[in-house]
C-alpha positions in Angstrom: 144.6 57.5 71.0 148.2 56.9 68.8 149.4 59.3 70.8 149.6 58.2 74.5 153.1 56.7 74.5 154.1 60.3 73.2 152.5 62.7 75.1 153.1 61.4 79.1 156.6 61.8 79.9 157.5 60.0 83.0 157.2 61.5 85.6 159.8 61.2 88.7 160.5 61.0 92.0 161.1 64.6 93.3 161.1 65.7 96.8 160.8 61.9 98.1 158.7 61.6 101.2 160.1 58.8 103.8 158.8 55.1 102.8 155.5 54.8 105.4 155.2 51.0 106.6 151.6 50.2 108.1 150.5 51.8 111.7 150.6 49.4 114.5 147.1 49.9 114.4 145.9 49.2 111.0 143.4 46.8 109.1 145.2 43.9 108.1 147.3 44.3 104.5 146.7 42.5 101.7 148.4 40.2 100.1 150.6 40.2 96.5 148.6 37.6 95.1 145.3 35.6 94.5 143.9 35.5 97.3 143.9 39.7 97.0 141.0 38.7 94.5 138.9 38.1 97.2 140.1 40.2 100.1 139.7 43.2 97.6 136.2 43.9 98.1 134.8 47.6 97.5 131.5 47.5 95.3 129.1 44.9 93.6 130.2 46.1 90.4 134.0 45.8 91.4 136.0 43.0 90.8 139.9 41.7 90.8 140.6 40.0 87.6 144.6 40.2 88.1 147.3 39.6 90.4 150.6 39.8 89.6 153.9 40.0 92.2 157.3 41.0 89.8 160.4 41.0 91.6 163.2 43.7 90.3 165.1 42.9 87.9 162.1 40.7 86.2 160.4 41.3 83.3 157.3 43.0 83.2 155.5 40.6 81.2 152.3 38.7 81.2 151.7 34.8 80.2 150.5 35.5 76.5 152.5 38.3 75.8 154.1 38.2 72.7 157.4 36.5 73.0 159.0 39.0 70.9 158.1 42.0 72.9 160.1 40.8 75.8 159.1 43.7 79.0 161.3 45.5 80.8 162.8 44.9 84.0 161.1 45.7 86.8 163.4 48.8 88.9 162.2 47.0 91.9 160.1 44.8 93.5 156.3 45.7 92.4 152.5 44.8 92.3 150.6 44.9 89.7 146.6 45.0 90.1 143.9 44.9 87.4 140.4 45.6 87.9 137.1 45.6 85.8 134.3 48.0 87.6 131.0 47.6 85.9 128.3 47.8 84.7 129.6 48.2 81.0 127.3 48.5 78.4 125.6 45.3 77.5 125.4 43.9 73.9 126.5 41.3 71.2 129.7 40.2 71.8 131.8 41.5 68.3 130.2 45.4 68.6 132.7 47.7 69.6 130.3 49.7 72.0 130.3 46.2 73.9 131.8 46.7 77.3 132.1 44.7 80.8 133.3 47.7 82.2 136.1 50.2 83.3 139.2 48.6 83.9 142.2 50.1 85.7 145.8 49.0 86.3 146.9 49.1 89.1 151.3 49.4 90.3 151.8 49.0 93.6 155.8 50.1 95.1 156.8 47.1 97.5 155.5 48.4 101.1 159.6 49.4 102.1 159.8 51.3 99.2 155.8 53.4 98.6 156.8 57.3 99.3 152.9 57.7 100.8 152.1 59.0 96.9 150.0 58.0 94.6 150.6 59.3 91.0 147.7 58.4 88.8 148.6 59.0 85.1 146.1 59.6 82.1 145.9 58.8 78.2 145.1 60.0 74.9 142.4 60.2 72.6 139.7 58.1 72.7 142.3 55.6 75.4 140.6 52.5 75.3 144.2 50.3 75.3 144.7 46.9 77.9 144.1 47.9 81.5 141.9 44.7 82.5 143.6 42.3 79.8 145.3 39.6 81.5 147.9 38.6 78.8 149.2 42.0 78.4 150.5 45.0 81.0 148.7 48.4 79.7 151.2 50.8 81.0 154.7 50.8 81.6 155.2 54.3 82.0 152.7 53.3 85.1 155.2 50.6 86.4 158.3 52.4 86.8 157.0 55.0 88.5 155.9 52.9 91.0 159.2 50.8 90.8 161.3 54.1 90.0 159.6 56.5 91.7 158.0 54.6 95.1 154.0 56.1 94.1 151.0 54.2 93.7 150.4 55.1 90.0 147.1 53.4 87.5 145.8 54.0 84.5 141.9 53.7 83.1 141.1 52.1 79.8 137.8 54.3 80.2 135.5 51.7 79.6 136.3 50.1 76.5 139.0 48.4 74.4 138.6 49.9 71.2 141.2 52.5 70.7 138.7 54.7 68.3 135.9 56.1 68.5 133.3 53.4 67.5 132.9 52.4 70.7 130.1 55.2 71.3 127.6 54.2 68.4 125.3 51.5 70.2 124.8 48.9 67.2 121.7 50.3 65.2 123.7 53.7 65.1 122.1 55.5 68.8 124.5 57.3 70.6 125.9 54.5 73.6 125.4 57.2 76.6 126.6 55.0 79.3 130.0 54.4 78.0 130.2 58.3 76.9 129.8 58.6 80.2 132.6 56.0 81.4 134.8 58.2 78.9 134.1 61.6 79.8 134.0 61.3 83.8 133.2 58.4 85.7 136.5 55.9 85.0 138.5 59.0 85.8 136.6 59.1 89.1 136.9 55.0 89.8 140.3 55.1 89.0 141.0 57.6 91.4 138.9 56.5 94.1 140.1 52.3 93.3 143.5 53.3 93.2 143.3 55.0 96.9 141.2 52.1 98.3 143.9 49.8 97.2 146.7 51.6 98.6 145.1 52.0 101.9 144.7 48.3 101.6 147.5 46.8 100.3 149.7 49.1 102.6 147.4 49.9 105.9 147.8 53.8 105.5 146.1 56.1 103.0 148.0 57.6 100.9 149.2 61.4 102.2 149.1 63.1 98.6 147.0 61.9 95.1 148.5 63.2 92.1 147.0 63.5 88.7 149.6 63.5 85.8 148.3 63.6 81.8 148.7 65.0 78.6 146.0 66.0 75.7 143.1 63.6 76.7 144.9 63.1 79.8 145.3 66.9 79.9 141.6 67.1 79.5 140.8 64.4 82.4 142.4 65.8 84.7 140.5 69.0 84.4 137.1 67.3 83.8 138.7 65.8 87.7 139.3 69.2 89.1 135.7 70.5 87.5 133.8 67.7 88.6 135.0 65.4 91.2 137.3 68.2 93.1 138.5 66.4 95.7 140.1 63.1 93.8 143.7 64.4 93.7 145.5 67.1 95.6 147.3 68.1 92.2 147.3 67.8 88.8 149.0 68.3 85.9 147.0 69.1 82.7 149.1 69.4 79.7 148.2 70.5 76.5 144.6 69.3 77.0 142.0 68.2 75.0 139.2 70.4 76.7 136.6 71.5 74.5 136.1 68.3 73.2 133.9 68.2 70.4 134.5 72.1 69.4 138.3 71.7 68.6 138.0 68.3 67.1 135.1 68.6 64.8 137.5 72.3 63.8 140.4 69.2 63.0 138.2 68.2 59.9 138.6 71.1 58.7 142.0 71.2 56.8 140.7 68.9 55.4 137.3 70.5 54.2 139.6 73.0 52.4 141.6 70.8 50.6 137.9 69.1 49.2 136.6 72.0 48.4 138.8 74.7 47.8 141.4 72.7 45.8 138.9 70.4 44.4 140.1 67.3 46.2 143.7 67.4 45.8 145.3 68.1 48.9 148.4 70.4 49.6 151.6 68.5 49.0 154.3 67.7 52.0 156.8 69.7 50.4 154.5 72.5 49.5 153.4 73.0 53.5 156.3 73.4 54.8 157.5 75.8 52.1 154.6 77.8 53.7 154.9 77.0 57.3 158.9 78.3 57.1 158.0 81.2 55.6 156.4 81.7 58.5 159.4 81.3 60.4 161.4 83.1 59.0 159.7 86.0 58.6 158.3 86.2 62.8 161.5 84.4 64.2 164.0 87.4 64.7 165.1 88.0 68.1 168.3 90.1 68.6 169.0 90.0 65.2 169.6 86.0 64.9 166.8 83.8 63.4 165.7 81.4 66.2 164.3 78.9 64.0 160.9 78.7 65.6 159.0 81.5 67.1 158.9 83.1 70.4 155.2 84.6 70.7 153.2 82.7 67.4 150.4 85.0 68.4 151.9 88.5 66.8 153.1 87.3 63.4 150.5 88.0 60.6 152.7 86.7 57.5 150.7 85.9 54.4 151.4 83.7 51.9 149.3 85.0 49.5 151.2 87.7 49.5 154.3 86.4 49.6 156.2 86.1 46.4 158.9 83.9 47.5 156.6 81.5 47.6 153.7 82.2 45.0 154.1 80.7 41.4 155.0 82.6 38.7 151.8 81.8 37.1 150.2 83.8 40.1 152.6 86.6 40.2 155.3 85.6 42.0 158.9 84.5 41.9 159.4 80.5 42.7 159.9 78.0 39.9 159.8 74.8 42.1 157.5 72.8 41.7 156.4 73.4 45.1 155.5 76.7 44.6 152.2 78.1 45.5 149.0 79.1 43.9 147.0 82.0 45.4 144.2 79.5 46.4 146.5 77.3 47.6 147.9 80.3 49.8 144.5 81.0 50.4 144.2 77.5 51.8 147.4 77.0 53.9 145.6 80.6 55.7 142.6 79.6 56.2 144.0 76.8 58.1 146.1 79.2 60.1 142.8 80.5 60.9 140.5 77.9 62.2 137.5 76.7 61.6 134.7 79.3 60.1 131.0 78.4 59.4 131.1 79.6 55.7 134.5 79.0 54.7 135.7 81.9 54.5 138.9 83.7 55.5 140.0 87.0 57.2 142.9 89.0 56.0 146.6 87.7 57.9 146.4 91.1 59.2 143.4 92.0 60.6 142.9 89.1 62.6 145.8 86.2 62.6 143.3 83.8 64.2 144.3 84.7 68.1 141.5 87.8 68.6 139.9 84.7 70.5 142.0 83.7 72.4 142.3 86.4 74.8 138.8 86.5 75.4 136.7 85.7 78.2 133.8 84.2 76.0 134.0 80.9 74.0 134.0 81.1 70.0 131.6 79.5 67.8 128.4 82.2 68.3 130.3 84.1 65.1 132.0 82.4 61.5 134.7 82.0 63.6 134.0 78.3 64.8 137.9 77.3 66.1 141.1 78.1 66.1 143.5 77.0 63.8 147.1 75.7 64.1 149.4 78.6 65.1 152.2 79.6 62.0 155.4 77.9 61.7 153.5 74.2 63.0 154.0 71.2 61.0 150.5 71.3 59.5 150.9 67.4 58.9 152.4 66.9 62.1 155.7 64.9 60.5 156.7 63.5 64.1 153.5 62.0 63.5 153.2 61.3 59.8 156.7 59.6 59.6 154.9 57.1 62.2 152.6 55.9 59.5 150.1 58.6 61.9 148.1 61.5 60.0 148.4 65.1 61.1 145.2 67.3 60.6 146.5 68.3 57.2 148.0 65.3 56.3 147.9 64.5 52.2 147.3 61.4 53.5 143.8 61.3 55.0 142.0 62.8 58.1 143.3 63.0 61.4 141.3 59.7 62.8 140.1 60.6 65.9 138.0 63.8 63.9 136.1 61.2 60.8 135.4 59.6 64.3 133.6 62.1 66.2 131.9 63.2 62.9 129.8 60.2 62.9 129.3 60.2 65.8 127.7 63.8 66.3 125.9 63.1 63.1 125.0 59.2 64.0 126.7 58.1 60.7 129.1 55.6 60.8 129.9 55.9 57.0 130.8 59.7 57.8 134.0 57.9 59.3 137.1 56.0 57.4 136.9 52.4 57.6 138.3 51.7 60.9 135.3 52.9 62.1 133.1 50.0 62.5 129.1 49.7 63.0 126.1 47.4 62.3 124.8 49.7 60.7 127.7 50.5 57.9 131.8 50.7 57.7 133.3 54.1 57.8 133.3 54.6 53.4 134.9 58.2 54.1 131.7 60.3 53.5 133.1 63.4 55.3 134.7 64.2 51.8 131.1 65.2 50.6 130.7 67.9 53.4 130.0 71.6 52.6 131.6 74.3 55.0 128.0 74.4 56.7 127.8 70.9 56.5 130.5 70.8 58.9 129.1 73.9 60.6 126.2 72.2 61.4 128.0 69.2 62.8 129.9 71.2 65.0 126.5 73.0 66.5 125.5 69.4 66.7 128.4 68.0 69.6 127.1 71.0 71.1 123.3 69.7 71.0 124.3 66.5 72.0 126.5 67.3 75.2 124.1 66.0 77.5 124.3 62.3 75.7 127.8 62.6 75.0 128.7 62.6 78.6 129.6 66.3 79.7 132.3 65.6 77.1 133.7 68.6 76.5 135.1 69.7 79.8 134.4 73.7 79.3 133.2 74.9 82.7 135.3 77.3 83.9 134.7 77.6 87.5 137.2 75.6 89.8 136.1 77.2 92.9 135.7 73.5 94.5 138.9 72.3 93.4 140.6 76.0 94.4 138.3 75.6 98.4 139.7 72.3 99.2 143.2 73.1 98.7 144.3 71.6 94.8 146.7 72.6 92.3 147.1 72.5 89.0 149.9 73.0 86.5 149.8 73.1 82.3 151.9 73.5 80.0 150.5 73.6 76.0 153.4 73.9 73.4 152.5 76.5 70.8 153.4 74.6 68.3 151.1 71.8 69.4 150.0 69.5 66.0 147.1 68.3 67.1 145.4 71.1 69.9 145.2 75.0 68.9 147.4 76.7 71.9 144.3 79.2 71.8 141.9 77.1 73.4 143.6 76.1 76.7 144.5 80.5 76.7 140.8 81.2 76.1 140.1 78.8 78.7 142.4 80.1 81.2 140.9 83.2 80.6 137.4 82.1 81.3 138.3 81.1 84.1 139.9 84.2 85.9 136.9 86.0 84.7 134.8 83.3 86.5 136.7 83.3 89.7 137.6 87.2 90.3 140.6 87.5 88.1 144.1 86.2 86.7 145.4 86.6 90.4 142.6 84.5 92.6 143.7 82.2 90.0 147.2 81.4 90.1 147.1 81.1 93.4 145.8 77.2 92.4 146.0 77.0 89.1 149.1 78.2 86.9 149.6 77.9 83.1 152.5 78.1 80.9 152.8 78.5 77.0 156.1 77.0 75.6 157.5 78.1 72.2 158.3 75.6 69.6 156.7 72.8 70.8 154.5 70.4 69.7 151.8 67.6 70.9 154.2 65.9 73.7 156.6 66.5 70.7 159.8 67.9 71.5 159.5 70.1 68.2 156.0 71.2 66.8 157.5 73.6 64.2 157.9 72.9 60.4 161.3 73.6 60.7 163.8 70.0 61.6 166.9 72.0 62.6 164.6 73.7 64.9 165.5 73.0 69.0 163.8 74.4 71.1 164.3 74.6 75.1 161.9 71.5 76.4 160.8 70.4 79.8 163.2 67.7 81.4 161.0 64.4 82.0 160.1 65.3 85.8 160.1 69.3 86.4 156.4 70.1 85.8 156.3 67.1 88.3 158.5 68.5 90.6 156.8 71.8 90.5 153.8 70.7 91.5 154.9 68.3 94.9 157.3 71.0 96.2 153.6 73.2 95.4 151.7 71.1 97.1 153.9 69.7 99.8 155.5 72.8 100.5 154.0 75.9 99.7 156.3 76.6 97.0 154.6 78.5 94.5 156.5 77.8 90.7 157.3 81.1 89.4 158.9 81.1 85.3 160.8 77.8 84.8 164.0 77.6 82.9 163.7 75.1 80.7 166.9 73.7 78.0 168.0 72.5 75.2 171.0 71.0 73.0 169.9 70.4 69.9 173.4 70.3 67.1 175.7 70.2 70.3 174.7 73.7 71.3 173.3 74.9 74.7 170.4 76.5 74.7 168.5 78.0 77.9 165.0 80.0 77.7 162.8 80.6 80.5 158.7 80.0 80.1 156.1 82.9 81.9 153.5 82.3 84.0 150.6 83.2 81.9 149.8 86.0 81.2 153.4 86.9 81.6 155.2 86.6 78.3 158.8 86.0 77.9 160.5 89.7 76.3 164.2 89.7 74.8 166.3 92.4 76.7 170.0 92.4 75.1 172.3 89.5 74.7 172.7 86.1 73.1 169.1 85.0 72.2 170.1 81.4 73.4 170.1 82.1 76.5 167.9 82.5 79.6 169.4 85.4 81.0 168.6 87.0 77.6 165.1 87.4 78.4 162.5 88.4 81.5 158.9 87.7 82.1 156.5 90.7 81.6 
């Protein structure tokens, strides 16, 4: 997905172990040269397609890479190995559904620098990419982990190189079940197996600890590993996870359908969305008599723009006479986006239900009229950080979030539903999503659930993590409360379902802890509509250090202090282990000492 470079912070060392020389009795180690292609043989479906040694300071680029994009110098000596794991999916050479197999890119530190760990990385969106390409490096982040941290690192293309969702549809319009399985679970399992096997063969000793780190799709992948392959990793970071895949991604089309059905195809402007979102922030962000600039807890905010004269146009009884004012219909459209997808396009009054009730439930939403959660109040509805890069958020006036329109085409098995980026022999995307009614969108939602067995069980929503707990695994998740793409309510709901399945929150916190972070977006430092907001954020390696301390030293993380320094002002804030929430107790609202977790 387009967000990959933003959702995955570079992980650092934290609690480094001593370098591990190969033991005297170990099997002969592999060399970082062409001999490795034939020396590393785990099964008939696996082939090594590239081996390349980089010396410290050498640019990390491969022959054929664009000269205009020189690679960053290597931090230390590292070895790059690229694998392909078949069988893939046969078909016409020009079809996006044709694949030779799962590409895996592995980075190995020099033997003297290896800290005994595997630190594998997840991806974003539909993933894809250059993991098997011999002329491009797929993950500079993985290279930096190997060179800087000293851990073996890896990434996968999940079985395709497309980047969009068209790989999952066969040329005849049918479902590409083989690649759905690779994308949903097999590729990340093979990534784990091959990375550890290659490390063992290369160093002559097995890794002491193996870790997974990912956000968005990478977060979903971490949860899938814990659910289906609990022995693959000792510790997992699964941030802002894209679990409940078909549920939440189908619902990501809801803002665009609201524009089509309620506003006669005329989207709200950026200024109108910002007007309403910032009004919600001002109404609900006061702490200790000061405006924070973002919401500490959006779950308790019931701001209603349809009742706010300051945003309503004079023609609708308001006092706003600017071009950015809202009609009552437009204000109600924003309420719908905040509440989330319903089967019939209705929305309750925010004071009665602001869209968060189902989050605290131990039951999956969707059986009633409320199908899924909306974006929390105060969030940038068009995802400003990404919009400025040319990418479209959920309520972008330029068009839909592409992952969502692709999924609709796959659920309805009609490529013309998607945008023009979706290419298939049965037809190229023509944007026919615009014609869908609320009922038809709800039908696509139900179709996605019915197709789980053919979609590789992509939803990743099983609350049974008992095998992962039993093997001693540990997992951490954080989710920004102003996530512009994945509503945090879905993660909260999942955690509550895990607790209900596994004997209560205390039993779950023994191995799996969740943090909800005010103001943060989808891996972005400010997910709000307020450009001046400066919510405290994680340091780049903070979560990884917490996880390794928990796994290797038994130090369970408690509340965590975050920092920011926007506008020259240093701010600190505790974030709490869910279900505790941060409570203001008095003093400077910019200091962590003014809050407790309770």
